[in-house]
C-alpha positions in Angstrom: 135.8 109.8 97.1 137.9 106.7 97.0 138.5 106.7 100.9 134.7 107.2 101.6 134.2 103.9 99.6 137.1 102.1 101.4 135.4 103.0 104.7 132.0 101.8 103.5 133.5 98.6 102.4 135.4 98.1 105.7 132.2 98.9 107.7 129.9 96.5 105.5 132.6 93.8 105.6 132.7 93.9 109.3 128.9 93.6 110.1 126.8 90.5 110.2 123.8 91.0 107.8 122.9 87.3 107.4 122.6 86.0 103.9 124.1 89.1 102.4 127.3 88.4 104.1 130.1 87.9 101.7 132.8 85.1 101.5 135.9 86.4 103.6 138.2 84.1 101.5 138.6 86.3 98.5 141.3 89.1 98.0 141.4 91.9 97.6 138.1 92.2 99.5 137.1 95.4 97.5 136.4 93.1 94.4 133.1 91.6 95.8 131.6 95.0 96.7 129.8 96.3 93.5 127.1 99.0 93.7 124.2 96.5 93.8 125.8 94.5 96.8 126.7 97.6 98.7 123.1 99.0 98.1 121.5 95.9 99.4 123.9 95.7 102.3 123.2 99.4 103.4 119.5 98.8 103.0 119.7 95.8 105.4 121.6 97.7 108.0 119.4 100.7 108.0 117.1 101.5 110.7 113.9 103.1 109.2 113.7 106.8 109.8 110.9 108.0 112.5 109.5 110.6 110.1 109.6 111.6 106.5 111.8 114.5 107.4 114.7 112.5 109.0 117.3 110.4 107.3 117.6 106.8 108.0 120.2 105.6 110.6 122.5 102.7 110.3 123.9 100.3 112.8 121.0 97.7 112.8 123.3 94.8 112.4 125.9 93.3 114.9 129.6 93.6 114.3 131.5 90.5 113.5 134.5 89.9 115.8 
């Protein structure tokens, strides 16, 4: 389970989601990603499902380089 959260944080920390972007000056980065923050960021990066029977897709946001 811990590795899944690590990959989620790595992804969410690498995308540009405007006002929801977190300060990159804190360390360790995981500290800033609580449940509510991650939920908000995931919703901001979601592409709505085309029908009620399909799950939402992710990747709406651009990657920060």
